[in-house]
N, C-alpha and C positions, 0 to 999 in steps of 0.2 A: 686917876694913878695913886696909887700911896707908896712912896719910894723911902714915908718911917718902918715898914713892917714887911717889906722885904730888902733883903745885902745878899748881898754878892760874899763868899770869901775870900775878903785880896790874902790869904795864905795860896790862891790855888794862883795864882799871878807868881813866876817866879820868869829873872830873866836869863839863860844859860849864853856862856863867848865860846865858841867849838873854835876848835884848829883849820874846820872846812870848811868846802859848797855844804849844804843842805839839797833835799833835792824834794820841789813841790809835788809831787805828790803826796808826803805824808800830809796835807795839809789844805784848807778850804781858801785855797787864793780868786784877790774880789780885785788888785793889780798889781805891773808883777811892769817896772822901772830897772832903765839903765841910767844912769849919770858916771861919765865922763873927766872924772880931774886930772889938767898934765904927771898927774905919779900913779895912779891906777884906773879905776872903775868900782861904783857905788849898786848892786841892786837891791831893789828895795822889792817889796812882796809886805804887802796889808793883806790882813784879811780880820773879817768882823773878832774885834775887842782883841785886836794882838795883829806882830809885824815879823817879818825877817827884812835881817844889814845883812850884805854880804860883798865886807869887802878887798879886793882881789888886788893885788900890784906883780904878780906869774910867781915872786920866790914866796910870799908873801895872801894870805888868807886866815879871814874871821869873819864869825858871821854869829851876830849874837840875834836870837830865840826871844823875843816877849813872850809866853805865850800864860793860859788858866788852866791850864793844861797841864798831867801829870802822864800819861800811854799815853804808849804807843810815839812817844818822841825820841830819835836818835838817841846811842850812846856813846858812841866811836865818836874820839875829837875832843868834846867836854874837857874845858880848860878851870872855866867856874860856872857856880851855879848859884842860884839865892835864889827866896821869894824877896818878890818888891812891895812887902805890908808899913807903911810906916816913908821916911824917907830915907835915904843908899844910898852913898855914890863908889866903885870900884872902878877900879886900871887895874891896866894889863902889859906889860912892855913885850912888843918880838927882840925881842937882841938883834939875833941874828940880820933877820929882817932890819931895820930901824923903824916899829915899825908899830905905836905909842895905842892902842886904843883910851875912852876914856869913856862909863853911862852915870849917871843918873837920874833917881828914882821916884817920885813925891806919887804918892795912893793917900785920898781921901773920897768920903764920904758927905751927899749936898744935898741940906734943904731941899724939899722940892721947887722952893720958889728961889735957888740959887744954879742949881741942878738944871730948872729952866735957862735961867738967863746966863749962865756959863753955856749951856747950846747956842744959844739966838750965839752969844760973841763967837765960839768955836766955826761957828758957820759963814759965818764975818769973815775972819779971817782966814778958811779955806780958800772962801770966792774973791779975798783981791789980791789972796803970795799964791791963786790958782794949785793950792798946794797937792798931793796927788788923797780925794779923800774915802767913805764909802760910809752910805746913811744907812743901817737900815731898825723897823717897828719890833719891837716886837707884846706882849702883852704887859709887857711894865712902861712900856715907853719907847723914847725914841732914843737912838744910839746911835754912838756914828765913831767912826775910827778915824786918825787925818795922820799923813805924815810930812813933815817938812825940809825939805834938803838944798843946803846953800852948800857950793863945792870952791873952793879957793884952792893958791893955786897947790899949800900945803896935807893940807884937811880938805876934810869933811866932815857936816857938820848935820847932825836931822833931832829935831826938836817931834817929839811923836805924842801925841792922846788921843787914850781912848777914853770911851763917853758909858757910859753902860746904866742905858736908865732904872735896872735894882739895884737898888742899895739908891742910887743919886754919887756911884759910886767912880773916879776921875785918876786911870791911870796917868802923870803927862814925866816924858822917861826927853832926854839928851843924852845924847849918844856922839864922838869926837871920833873918827881915825888920823896919828895923828902919820905921814907920812916923812922920811926924808931924805 
């Protein structure tokens, strides 16, 4: 597996915030979970190399889609979208609903040895934390997507990791839904 000669276009990965729920038939779901907080509900979808998070509180709905494609995505309800290359932070407040959404994204391309070490570390992390994880193999090697969710009284935190063997690509994100 020569990761250095095969690269993932980081320009393909984008984060999109919607003010509505999305429909699962548009995506290749591998896992779907619901996490209930005292002030709302978080639904998570895990897909190969991507994820969707939907926080719903009755009067407010915010959906984060982090995905590596541009075609076939819903256009209605988009609040913001940006490419994930490098490091980015984004924040949006739904004033009437008293809901704040924050996202931090970081991408990097690792050497073959660092990618292998990171893969081992993330698999251990997923097992220890009972993370929602999906692993698959391609010609380039082993890939992994995982979500860690922490539910608190007035916040929901989600850490996402997507490891793509082609190019040793790693995308990390931290999402926060804060409800008052």
